[in-house]
Each structure stands twice: as structure tokens, then as C-alpha cells.
MDAnalysis code that builds the backbone (N, CA, C; Angstrom):
import MDAnalysis as mda
import numpy as np

u = mda.Universe.empty(387, n_residues=129, atom_resindex=np.repeat(np.arange(129), 3), trajectory=True)
u.add_TopologyAttr("name", ["N", "CA", "C"] * 129)
u.add_TopologyAttr("resid", np.arange(1, 130))
u.add_TopologyAttr("resname", ["UNK", "UNK", "UNK", "UNK", "UNK", "UNK", "UNK", "UNK", "UNK", "UNK", "UNK", "UNK", "UNK", "UNK", "UNK", "UNK", "UNK", "UNK", "UNK", "UNK", "UNK", "UNK", "UNK", "UNK", "UNK", "UNK", "UNK", "UNK", "UNK", "UNK", "UNK", "UNK", "UNK", "UNK", "UNK", "UNK", "UNK", "UNK", "UNK", "UNK", "UNK", "UNK", "UNK", "UNK", "UNK", "UNK", "UNK", "UNK", "UNK", "UNK", "UNK", "UNK", "UNK", "UNK", "UNK", "UNK", "UNK", "UNK", "UNK", "UNK", "UNK", "UNK", "UNK", "UNK", "UNK", "UNK", "UNK", "UNK", "UNK", "UNK", "UNK", "UNK", "UNK", "UNK", "UNK", "UNK", "UNK", "UNK", "UNK", "UNK", "UNK", "UNK", "UNK", "UNK", "UNK", "UNK", "UNK", "UNK", "UNK", "UNK", "UNK", "UNK", "UNK", "UNK", "UNK", "UNK", "UNK", "UNK", "UNK", "UNK", "UNK", "UNK", "UNK", "UNK", "UNK", "UNK", "UNK", "UNK", "UNK", "UNK", "UNK", "UNK", "UNK", "UNK", "UNK", "UNK", "UNK", "UNK", "UNK", "UNK", "UNK", "UNK", "UNK", "UNK", "UNK", "UNK", "UNK", "UNK", "UNK"])
u.atoms.positions = np.array([
    [117.302, 93.564, 117.506],
    [116.278, 92.560, 117.321],
    [115.140, 93.175, 116.511],
    [114.694, 92.503, 115.464],
    [113.599, 93.003, 114.644],
    [112.280, 92.850, 115.392],
    [111.255, 93.564, 114.910],
    [109.957, 93.451, 115.569],
    [109.408, 92.034, 115.449],
    [109.698, 91.344, 114.327],
    [109.247, 89.957, 114.176],
    [109.893, 89.069, 115.231],
    [111.188, 89.273, 115.490],
    [111.878, 88.486, 116.515],
    [111.331, 88.828, 117.900],
    [111.048, 90.104, 118.138],
    [110.483, 90.508, 119.428],
    [109.120, 89.858, 119.640],
    [108.301, 89.828, 118.571],
    [106.973, 89.230, 118.674],
    [107.055, 87.733, 118.926],
    [107.995, 87.061, 118.250],
    [108.097, 85.623, 118.458],
    [108.622, 85.319, 119.858],
    [109.426, 86.233, 120.425],
    [109.917, 86.034, 121.782],
    [108.785, 86.221, 122.796],
    [107.804, 87.039, 122.444],
    [106.653, 87.310, 123.301],
    [105.378, 87.181, 122.470],
    [104.974, 85.974, 122.095],
    [103.855, 85.790, 121.169],
    [102.528, 86.325, 121.687],
    [102.341, 86.420, 122.991],
    [101.067, 86.912, 123.508],
    [101.075, 88.430, 123.660],
    [102.197, 89.062, 123.351],
    [102.324, 90.502, 123.493],
    [101.547, 91.230, 122.407],
    [100.819, 92.271, 122.776],
    [100.117, 93.103, 121.805],
    [100.831, 94.443, 121.645],
    [102.097, 94.464, 121.967],
    [102.899, 95.666, 121.871],
    [103.167, 95.981, 120.400],
    [103.066, 97.250, 120.034],
    [103.403, 97.693, 118.694],
    [104.746, 98.397, 118.751],
    [105.662, 97.986, 117.886],
    [106.993, 98.570, 117.831],
    [107.053, 99.593, 116.706],
    [107.972, 100.532, 116.800],
    [108.078, 101.584, 115.794],
    [108.324, 101.011, 114.408],
    [109.058, 99.929, 114.286],
    [109.289, 99.358, 112.959],
    [108.067, 98.620, 112.413],
    [106.992, 98.520, 113.194],
    [105.713, 98.015, 112.702],
    [104.910, 99.121, 112.020],
    [105.197, 100.380, 112.358],
    [104.369, 101.496, 111.907],
    [105.121, 102.578, 111.140],
    [106.452, 102.508, 111.095],
    [107.234, 103.522, 110.387],
    [108.435, 102.886, 109.708],
    [108.732, 103.373, 108.495],
    [109.897, 102.882, 107.763],
    [110.518, 104.010, 106.956],
    [111.832, 104.107, 107.011],
    [112.604, 104.889, 106.057],
    [113.242, 103.870, 105.129],
    [112.993, 104.001, 103.849],
    [113.476, 103.008, 102.902],
    [114.085, 103.730, 101.697],
    [115.327, 103.414, 101.380],
    [116.010, 103.975, 100.223],
    [115.932, 102.978, 99.075],
    [115.648, 103.478, 97.862],
    [115.595, 102.583, 96.711],
    [116.132, 103.295, 95.474],
    [116.491, 102.504, 94.483],
    [116.950, 103.015, 93.194],
    [115.867, 102.732, 92.171],
    [115.495, 103.758, 91.410],
    [114.475, 103.594, 90.387],
    [114.937, 102.638, 89.297],
    [113.959, 101.895, 88.752],
    [114.298, 100.953, 87.684],
    [113.577, 101.260, 86.375],
    [112.746, 102.312, 86.352],
    [112.048, 102.689, 85.130],
    [110.909, 101.773, 84.743],
    [110.628, 100.780, 85.556],
    [109.558, 99.821, 85.316],
    [108.743, 99.711, 86.600],
    [107.826, 98.769, 86.664],
    [107.107, 98.586, 87.921],
    [108.073, 98.053, 88.975],
    [107.815, 98.395, 90.215],
    [108.694, 97.971, 91.306],
    [107.873, 97.879, 92.591],
    [108.133, 96.856, 93.375],
    [107.484, 96.706, 94.673],
    [108.498, 97.024, 95.759],
    [108.116, 97.917, 96.658],
    [108.954, 98.276, 97.792],
    [108.450, 97.492, 98.999],
    [109.259, 96.558, 99.480],
    [108.913, 95.737, 100.638],
    [109.624, 96.304, 101.862],
    [108.898, 97.083, 102.639],
    [109.475, 97.687, 103.840],
    [108.862, 97.147, 105.133],
    [107.985, 96.150, 105.022],
    [107.403, 95.522, 106.198],
    [106.233, 96.262, 106.819],
    [105.762, 97.341, 106.192],
    [104.651, 98.112, 106.758],
    [103.359, 97.714, 106.061],
    [102.349, 97.309, 106.847],
    [101.051, 96.884, 106.321],
    [100.177, 98.104, 106.043],
    [100.148, 98.533, 104.803],
    [99.292, 99.645, 104.402],
    [97.952, 99.151, 103.877],
    [97.916, 97.951, 103.307],
    [96.674, 97.410, 102.744],
    [95.641, 97.148, 103.833],
    [96.072, 96.576, 104.943],
    [95.139, 96.233, 106.010],
    [94.961, 97.326, 107.047],
    [95.993, 98.108, 107.285],
    [95.965, 99.095, 108.366],
    [95.826, 100.533, 107.877],
    [96.232, 100.815, 106.646],
    [96.164, 102.175, 106.116],
    [97.362, 103.001, 106.522],
    [97.535, 104.139, 105.841],
    [98.637, 105.015, 106.173],
    [99.020, 105.934, 105.037],
    [100.304, 106.291, 105.005],
    [100.797, 107.294, 104.073],
    [102.215, 106.951, 103.632],
    [102.524, 107.271, 102.368],
    [103.878, 107.116, 101.830],
    [104.321, 108.473, 101.292],
    [105.526, 108.876, 101.666],
    [106.138, 110.120, 101.207],
    [107.406, 109.725, 100.460],
    [107.537, 110.182, 99.217],
    [108.685, 109.842, 98.369],
    [109.394, 111.122, 97.940],
    [110.725, 111.084, 97.959],
    [111.530, 112.226, 97.514],
    [112.699, 111.714, 96.689],
    [112.875, 112.278, 95.492],
    [114.002, 111.943, 94.638],
    [115.255, 112.578, 95.229],
    [116.306, 111.786, 95.437],
    [117.557, 112.286, 96.015],
    [118.608, 112.591, 94.941],
    [118.343, 112.174, 93.710],
    [119.277, 112.410, 92.621],
    [118.988, 113.741, 91.921],
    [117.723, 113.998, 91.653],
    [117.298, 115.196, 90.933],
    [116.284, 115.977, 91.756],
    [116.259, 117.284, 91.542],
    [115.274, 118.121, 92.225],
    [113.881, 117.755, 91.732],
    [112.948, 117.781, 92.628],
    [111.572, 117.471, 92.265],
    [110.670, 117.658, 93.452],
    [109.395, 117.538, 93.210],
    [108.397, 117.731, 94.253],
    [108.398, 116.590, 95.256],
    [107.877, 116.874, 96.431],
    [107.567, 115.830, 97.407],
    [106.343, 115.088, 96.889],
    [106.377, 113.776, 96.921],
    [105.259, 112.954, 96.460],
    [104.636, 112.280, 97.667],
    [103.381, 112.586, 97.943],
    [102.713, 112.022, 99.119],
    [101.437, 111.328, 98.670],
    [101.289, 110.082, 99.111],
    [100.137, 109.255, 98.780],
    [99.575, 108.675, 100.065],
    [98.248, 108.709, 100.232],
    [97.656, 108.112, 101.427],
    [96.537, 107.155, 101.053],
    [96.267, 106.246, 101.967],
    [95.289, 105.195, 101.698],
    [93.857, 105.720, 101.678],
    [93.576, 106.865, 102.270],
    [92.221, 107.415, 102.217],
    [91.880, 107.891, 100.806],
    [92.815, 108.534, 100.134],
    [92.593, 109.042, 98.783],
    [92.834, 107.953, 97.734],
    [93.811, 107.113, 97.951],
    [94.137, 106.050, 97.000],
    [95.516, 106.226, 96.409],
    [96.034, 105.154, 95.854],
    [97.411, 105.125, 95.351],
    [97.623, 106.017, 94.138],
    [96.564, 106.380, 93.437],
    [96.717, 107.160, 92.218],
    [96.407, 108.649, 92.419],
    [96.337, 109.111, 93.662],
    [96.080, 110.530, 93.937],
    [97.248, 111.084, 94.726],
    [97.867, 112.114, 94.170],
    [99.091, 112.702, 94.701],
    [98.805, 113.981, 95.472],
    [99.512, 114.141, 96.582],
    [99.563, 115.422, 97.291],
    [100.980, 115.949, 97.157],
    [101.119, 117.234, 96.832],
    [102.440, 117.855, 96.737],
    [102.478, 119.010, 97.736],
    [103.206, 118.818, 98.811],
    [103.235, 119.827, 99.866],
    [104.005, 121.079, 99.487],
    [104.819, 121.018, 98.455],
    [105.576, 122.188, 98.035],
    [104.935, 122.892, 96.830],
    [103.689, 122.573, 96.539],
    [102.936, 123.213, 95.459],
    [101.670, 123.845, 96.031],
    [101.026, 124.698, 95.256],
    [99.824, 125.379, 95.735],
    [98.537, 124.650, 95.377],
    [98.615, 123.632, 94.519],
    [97.408, 122.887, 94.170],
    [97.072, 121.868, 95.258],
    [95.855, 121.379, 95.219],
    [95.448, 120.350, 96.168],
    [95.889, 118.986, 95.691],
    [95.036, 118.027, 95.860],
    [95.387, 116.685, 95.401],
    [95.279, 116.617, 93.877],
    [96.119, 115.757, 93.298],
    [96.177, 115.607, 91.845],
    [95.837, 114.159, 91.512],
    [94.656, 113.908, 90.930],
    [94.274, 112.524, 90.613],
    [94.890, 112.028, 89.313],
    [95.004, 110.716, 89.193],
    [95.402, 110.075, 87.952],
    [96.836, 110.291, 87.529],
    [97.758, 110.403, 88.487],
    [99.146, 110.692, 88.131],
    [99.927, 109.461, 87.686],
    [99.552, 108.277, 88.144],
    [100.212, 107.055, 87.705],
    [101.617, 106.846, 88.244],
    [101.915, 107.346, 89.424],
    [103.242, 107.169, 90.019],
    [103.288, 105.956, 90.950],
    [102.219, 105.750, 91.699],
    [102.133, 104.630, 92.640],
    [100.992, 103.730, 92.190],
    [101.160, 102.425, 92.348],
    [100.133, 101.492, 91.878],
    [99.324, 100.849, 92.996],
    [99.931, 100.691, 94.192],
    [99.203, 99.953, 95.233],
    [99.781, 100.202, 96.623],
    [98.923, 99.980, 97.604],
    [99.324, 99.888, 99.004],
    [99.238, 98.409, 99.359],
    [100.325, 97.820, 99.810],
    [100.404, 96.379, 100.042],
    [100.481, 96.040, 101.526],
    [100.408, 94.769, 101.831],
    [100.501, 94.317, 103.223],
    [101.930, 94.388, 103.751],
    [102.893, 94.637, 102.869],
    [104.295, 94.727, 103.296],
    [105.026, 95.913, 102.657],
    [104.287, 96.916, 102.200],
    [104.898, 98.084, 101.574],
    [103.983, 98.688, 100.524],
    [104.559, 99.001, 99.339],
    [103.786, 99.655, 98.288],
    [104.371, 99.344, 96.923],
    [103.553, 99.564, 95.890],
    [103.975, 99.310, 94.523],
    [104.111, 100.603, 93.740],
    [105.093, 100.639, 92.848],
    [105.352, 101.806, 92.018],
    [105.151, 101.482, 90.544],
    [104.713, 102.487, 89.797],
    [104.632, 102.379, 88.347],
    [106.002, 102.716, 87.766],
    [106.142, 102.645, 86.469],
    [107.400, 102.962, 85.811],
    [107.533, 104.442, 85.501],
    [107.124, 105.282, 86.403],
    [107.119, 106.726, 86.204],
    [108.512, 107.335, 86.354],
    [108.817, 108.350, 85.522],
    [110.088, 109.066, 85.667],
    [110.091, 109.952, 86.900],
    [108.940, 110.129, 87.530],
    [108.848, 110.970, 88.726],
    [109.130, 110.166, 89.999],
    [108.554, 108.976, 90.119],
    [108.692, 108.198, 91.356],
    [109.606, 106.985, 91.227],
    [110.048, 106.672, 89.995],
    [110.789, 105.427, 89.782],
    [111.692, 105.533, 88.548],
    [112.302, 106.689, 88.336],
    [113.151, 106.909, 87.160],
    [114.396, 106.017, 87.234],
    [114.693, 105.358, 86.150],
    [115.812, 104.415, 86.119],
    [117.123, 105.081, 86.545],
    [117.756, 104.505, 87.565],
    [119.044, 104.972, 88.060],
    [118.984, 106.076, 89.099],
    [117.831, 106.717, 89.272],
    [117.711, 107.761, 90.297],
    [117.581, 107.130, 91.680],
    [118.119, 107.809, 92.683],
    [118.015, 107.364, 94.073],
    [116.875, 108.090, 94.766],
    [116.085, 107.332, 95.518],
    [114.904, 107.864, 96.191],
    [114.939, 107.523, 97.677],
    [114.290, 108.368, 98.460],
    [114.011, 108.070, 99.863],
    [112.500, 107.976, 100.004],
    [112.048, 107.010, 100.769],
    [110.618, 106.910, 101.063],
    [110.441, 106.778, 102.568],
    [109.400, 107.424, 103.047],
    [109.031, 107.333, 104.460],
    [107.598, 106.827, 104.491],
    [107.366, 105.750, 105.202],
    [106.043, 105.142, 105.279],
    [105.549, 105.212, 106.714],
    [104.327, 105.709, 106.868],
    [103.684, 105.845, 108.168],
    [102.408, 105.012, 108.145],
    [102.291, 104.037, 109.015],
    [101.072, 103.242, 109.119],
    [100.166, 103.861, 110.159],
    [98.863, 103.828, 109.906],
    [97.913, 104.329, 110.900],
    [98.059, 103.536, 112.189],
    [98.096, 104.249, 113.285],
    [98.224, 103.623, 114.600],
    [97.810, 104.653, 115.640],
    [96.883, 104.300, 116.549],
    [96.494, 105.240, 117.602],
    [97.717, 105.762, 118.361],
    [97.701, 107.027, 118.660],
    [98.762, 107.732, 119.384],
    [100.067, 107.809, 118.598],
    [100.020, 107.485, 117.299],
    [101.207, 107.607, 116.455],
    [100.906, 108.403, 115.188],
    [99.955, 107.918, 114.360],
    [99.699, 108.548, 113.074],
    [98.294, 108.242, 112.605],
    [97.674, 109.233, 111.951],
    [96.363, 109.047, 111.357],
    [96.290, 109.858, 110.065],
    [95.420, 109.460, 109.174],
    [95.137, 110.217, 107.958],
    [93.734, 110.753, 108.108],
    [93.586, 112.059, 108.019],
    [92.291, 112.712, 108.197],
    [91.967, 113.470, 106.926],
    [90.751, 113.327, 106.445],
    [90.313, 114.076, 105.269],
    [89.129, 114.956, 105.654],
    [88.964, 116.035, 104.911],
    [87.829, 116.923, 105.125],
    [87.502, 117.605, 103.799],
    [86.325, 118.205, 103.730],
    [85.950, 118.938, 102.509],
    [85.271, 120.235, 102.899],
])
């Protein structure tokens, strides 16, 4: 049963299900803009998206709502955040948007994405300087 079906079965329930706050989503790059609809509200609730190319070797691509869709974190590199990369375009109410980048959306490449929505006792994005 999906979380939407569970909610409709118990409309007064304020229970949060794991599929409301976490998604593993596989997609194929199209070389153009693409919207990934995984059902996770990042626009209203905030969170993080982690993308990994499964076809070719490449860096881990991590984007969070605190920094913005155009600022990349690479956990396998020694640099900090990298602004203005143009790989992701938006955090949406049902997923995220991608640019036509050869890094995050190369035509024909297979990708895995993991999306974590902010939720108490589950996940948070913390920044410091």
C-alpha cells in the first residue's frame, strides 16, 4: 500500500511514512532538461538529493535545499561546495529538476538518485561556517 493510500485510509492520521521522506529512484539521462517525480516534497519541506552515475565512473553529486539547486557537494573530492555547476535546476514539491548536463543527465547513461526530505528524527540539513 502506498503512503497516499495509507493516508486516505486514515485521513486524520498525522503519521509520516518512510516513502514520504525517502526515495531511491533510478533514471536514464536524456541530455536535456528532465523532471524526476519521486513523490518527495523538497520545495516545501527541504532536504537533499544524492545522484550517482551507474554507467560511467564519476563523482557523487549532492545537492541540498539550504545551499540551493545550483551548488554541488562532492564527498569524494577535497574541495568544499562548488557553486554554479548547472547540473540541477530545482527542488520541487514532488521531486527535483535536472539540467541537460553530461554529469547529471547524460543521454543514455543510467543514474541512481537518493532523496532525503527533512523530517524530525529522520533527516536534517545543517550548515555552518
